[in-house]
KOLROVO-298417 format. One line per 4 residues: their letters; for each residue x, z, y negated of C-alpha. Coordinates in steps of 0.02 Angstrom, whole numbers, plus 50000, padded with zeros to 5 digits. Layout:
N
a) X:Z:Y; ...
END
This chain:
356
xxxx) 53777:52348:40022; 53703:52395:39842; 53533:52419:39790; 53576:52290:39661
xxxx) 53614:52141:39779; 53478:52019:39834; 53468:52097:40018; 53463:52262:40083
xxxx) 53541:52283:40264; 53364:52299:40333; 53314:52129:40256; 53481:52046:40321
xxxx) 53436:52101:40495; 53257:52037:40474; 53328:51877:40404; 53441:51886:40586
xxxx) 53287:51931:40674; 53193:51765:40602; 53347:51665:40622; 53369:51702:40819
xxxx) 53172:51681:40847; 53194:51514:40799; 53330:51475:40889; 53302:51537:41056
xxxx) 53118:51453:41041; 53181:51294:40982; 53316:51295:41141; 53187:51318:41266
xxxx) 53049:51213:41195; 53138:51057:41146; 53210:51014:41320; 53012:50995:41345
xxxx) 52933:50824:41375; 52779:50853:41280; 52872:50942:41121; 52914:50855:40973
xxxx) 53106:50830:40968; 53198:50880:40813; 53321:50816:40701; 53461:50908:40695
xxxx) 53617:50812:40703; 53552:50656:40684; 53396:50585:40578; 53260:50502:40714
xxxx) 53112:50432:40621; 53034:50414:40784; 53032:50617:40791; 52960:50635:40623
xxxx) 52820:50514:40673; 52787:50625:40819; 52792:50781:40693; 52657:50706:40592
xxxx) 52556:50668:40725; 52558:50845:40776; 52509:50907:40592; 52367:50791:40595
xxxx) 52306:50833:40763; 52307:51013:40748; 52311:51044:40921; 52309:51227:41004
xxxx) 52515:51206:41042; 52549:51175:40862; 52639:51335:40849; 52755:51272:40988
xxxx) 52786:51104:40926; 52844:51175:40762; 52970:51287:40840; 53027:51139:40933
xxxx) 53043:51028:40771; 53111:51163:40651; 53174:51320:40762; 53345:51258:40752
xxxx) 53351:51300:40571; 53380:51468:40603; 53556:51402:40611; 53572:51382:40420
xxxx) 53493:51551:40394; 53640:51629:40494; 53792:51541:40401; 53684:51582:40248
xxxx) 53699:51777:40308; 53891:51737:40354; 53919:51688:40198; 53832:51811:40108
xxxx) 53905:51940:40214; 54090:51897:40173; 54071:51908:39993; 53991:52082:40019
xxxx) 54124:52141:40133; 54281:52060:40024; 54233:52024:39854; 54096:52160:39816
xxxx) 54150:52301:39942; 54230:52461:39895; 54392:52460:39799; 54526:52586:39808
xxxx) 54610:52704:39698; 54692:52568:39589; 54541:52479:39562; 54618:52329:39693
xxxx) 54519:52274:39855; 54618:52274:40009; 54704:52089:40054; 54716:52011:40204
xxxx) 54833:51857:40253; 54751:51707:40311; 54820:51734:40483; 54759:51917:40501
xxxx) 54602:51863:40445; 54554:51724:40557; 54618:51814:40705; 54515:51970:40660
xxxx) 54355:51851:40671; 54426:51769:40809; 54417:51916:40900; 54247:51958:40846
xxxx) 54156:51803:40911; 54279:51791:41071; 54221:51938:41163; 54040:51865:41132
xxxx) 54079:51713:41186; 54173:51746:41357; 54038:51856:41401; 53899:51724:41378
xxxx) 54026:51578:41454; 54060:51670:41616; 53898:51726:41666; 53806:51547:41624
xxxx) 53947:51459:41716; 53897:51565:41884; 53733:51536:41852; 53742:51346:41813
xxxx) 53828:51330:41977; 53709:51392:42095; 53560:51314:41999; 53508:51120:41997
xxxx) 53582:50992:41879; 53742:51089:41861; 53865:51027:41726; 54037:50955:41764
xxxx) 54159:51038:41653; 54340:50966:41622; 54479:51093:41603; 54502:51028:41433
xxxx) 54332:51064:41385; 54334:51237:41448; 54490:51252:41360; 54422:51189:41193
xxxx) 54275:51293:41209; 54377:51457:41234; 54476:51415:41092; 54321:51365:40975
xxxx) 54379:51207:40932; 54261:51096:41064; 54180:51030:40890; 54326:50940:40837
xxxx) 54321:50831:41005; 54226:50671:41016; 54056:50659:41064; 54018:50852:41060
xxxx) 53838:50840:41115; 53900:50763:41277; 54035:50899:41324; 53979:51074:41237
xxxx) 53880:51153:41374; 53781:51280:41357; 53742:51182:41187; 53717:51345:41075
xxxx) 53898:51369:41093; 53967:51242:40975; 53917:51384:40835; 54063:51490:40876
xxxx) 54175:51338:40842; 54078:51300:40675; 54109:51481:40610; 54269:51474:40631
xxxx) 54290:51326:40536; 54183:51415:40384; 54276:51575:40408; 54449:51467:40368
xxxx) 54371:51372:40220; 54300:51529:40130; 54475:51628:40141; 54576:51465:40109
xxxx) 54465:51372:39974; 54331:51491:39918; 54390:51681:39918; 54400:51748:39747
xxxx) 54391:51571:39653; 54270:51501:39534; 54100:51438:39588; 54145:51270:39533
xxxx) 54253:51254:39685; 54105:51291:39790; 53999:51165:39704; 54127:51050:39718
xxxx) 54140:51050:39922; 53944:51074:39903; 53935:50896:39832; 54070:50850:39942
xxxx) 53972:50885:40083; 53825:50800:40039; 53920:50644:39998; 53997:50625:40143
xxxx) 53850:50647:40246; 53732:50518:40121; 53878:50401:40172; 53803:50377:40342
xxxx) 53613:50312:40260; 53658:50166:40352; 53671:50229:40520; 53568:50402:40527
xxxx) 53553:50402:40727; 53761:50362:40741; 53904:50459:40782; 53967:50492:40628
xxxx) 53826:50583:40564; 53827:50689:40735; 54008:50743:40703; 53981:50791:40528
xxxx) 53840:50912:40550; 53940:50988:40722; 54071:51032:40614; 54081:51135:40452
xxxx) 54040:50995:40341; 53861:51000:40390; 53866:51175:40362; 53936:51193:40178
xxxx) 53766:51191:40108; 53697:51358:40181; 53856:51447:40195; 53885:51414:40000
xxxx) 53704:51473:39977; 53748:51638:40036; 53908:51652:39940; 53813:51603:39786
xxxx) 53680:51731:39815; 53785:51875:39842; 53908:51841:39692; 53744:51820:39577
xxxx) 53716:51978:39459; 53553:52075:39501; 53469:52039:39322; 53470:51850:39378
xxxx) 53394:51872:39535; 53209:51807:39567; 53084:51957:39538; 52957:52015:39664
xxxx) 52816:51928:39575; 52913:51761:39595; 52940:51758:39779; 52757:51710:39825
xxxx) 52763:51547:39719; 52940:51512:39795; 52869:51539:39971; 52741:51404:39949
xxxx) 52857:51280:39858; 52996:51287:39989; 52875:51277:40127; 52788:51108:40050
xxxx) 52956:51056:40005; 53009:51088:40194; 52886:50962:40257; 52912:50823:40134
xxxx) 53085:50834:40123; 53105:50813:40315; 53027:50642:40295; 53190:50536:40257
xxxx) 53358:50536:40283; 53407:50560:40107; 53310:50711:40081; 53325:50778:40244
xxxx) 53510:50814:40181; 53439:50970:40074; 53301:51052:40193; 53415:51194:40225
xxxx) 53429:51240:40068; 53215:51264:40053; 53231:51322:40234; 53341:51486:40158
xxxx) 53227:51497:40008; 53073:51507:40133; 53162:51633:40238; 53217:51738:40102
xxxx) 53038:51735:40008; 52953:51778:40163; 53058:51945:40201; 53038:52000:40021
xxxx) 52864:51984:40034; 52829:52057:40210; 52778:52248:40217; 52885:52370:40281
xxxx) 52797:52403:40450; 52804:52195:40476; 52988:52209:40441; 53027:52359:40580
xxxx) 53018:52217:40729; 53120:52085:40642; 53253:52220:40616; 53253:52272:40788
xxxx) 53255:52089:40850; 53389:52068:40718; 53503:52202:40780; 53510:52110:40971
xxxx) 53519:51931:40882; 53702:51923:40928; 53669:51972:41126; 53518:51849:41112
xxxx) 53603:51706:41064; 53736:51723:41185; 53618:51758:41333; 53468:51640:41303
xxxx) 53554:51498:41389; 53574:51590:41545; 53380:51640:41558; 53321:51456:41486
xxxx) 53438:51365:41633; 53350:51485:41765; 53171:51495:41696; 53137:51316:41632
xxxx) 53077:51236:41781; 52938:51335:41773; 52881:51270:41612; 52937:51079:41655
xxxx) 52806:51075:41816; 52668:51113:41688; 52662:51293:41676; 52718:51284:41481
xxxx) 52659:51462:41419; 52715:51558:41566; 52870:51482:41604; 52902:51538:41397
xxxx) 52827:51714:41418; 52939:51752:41568; 53097:51674:41470; 53062:51771:41330
xxxx) 53038:51942:41417; 53205:51908:41518; 53296:51854:41376; 53259:52018:41280
xxxx) 53292:52136:41423; 53462:52048:41469; 53505:52037:41270; 53515:52235:41277
xxxx) 53626:52235:41424; 53738:52107:41342; 53732:52224:41188; 53833:52358:41277
xxxx) 53942:52242:41376; 54002:52156:41212; 54026:52326:41120; 54159:52377:41273
xxxx) 54242:52207:41274; 54274:52241:41080; 54353:52409:41120; 54442:52348:41264
END
């Protein structure tokens, strides 16, 4: 990435660090009874009511409650970075001697990205299945669910929230859908098409206004329609000329406005659909305002983000009984430390699988 881009490589890595921190904290905490539950795939008013009670009470566990409710928004941050990275690589990348960019056919493009994701998912799914089998409350997979998971098509099946186990692996299917959408409809095409896709995505979700807790909005948000907004923002950010990007002095204001907007827009279904946009503005502004010494730990975490994403369901299944028994912080600390240690091993194993 060149120095005129919105984000440097280090800043992108730090954003991945923020995203994975939110995801792996959320995916542990929201399973605990005392924690506020999220509105990720559906909109539940009682979850909003509990969030507001937590904000008003200002108890010592408020940071954990906020991670439980908002942590899943690490997913749209990852989608933003994916869209941003695709443009930087395939549209803004170096050209050949004739001034042309290397073109990949749709099948080649999809196969390349499938093989990028498959080793991660296969390793995580295999180890998780073994751990799940020897721990209490094991999941009962069907052969069709396993096949759909391994082919990253499980998102398309009815009631995805009941059959995708471990839960976070639905993200692989989402990414394959967005890769296909990018290559077929967005790659080197007008931003008008991208805006049309974003508006269509919003309109389809808005049609579920009468049933915000229903299966329709649930399936929409498990698939690419629900991810077009953050993914499209990443594409537009990478395509924006440097002179049109915010100046450093503007990021403090953007941080405050986006943080307030995230809370306010989360309060009802219609505005909730736009929260991912403000989460992304909030995250980018936060990174832009951080001094270099504070970015380094997030950069390190971002470099581990893929391995953390793959292995954290494994450590969660093992250690969450500690927190469920009442020792919330004890279980959380053990889960965090072991996840980071296991992620270092997984990163090496994923690299070996990709080379084989």
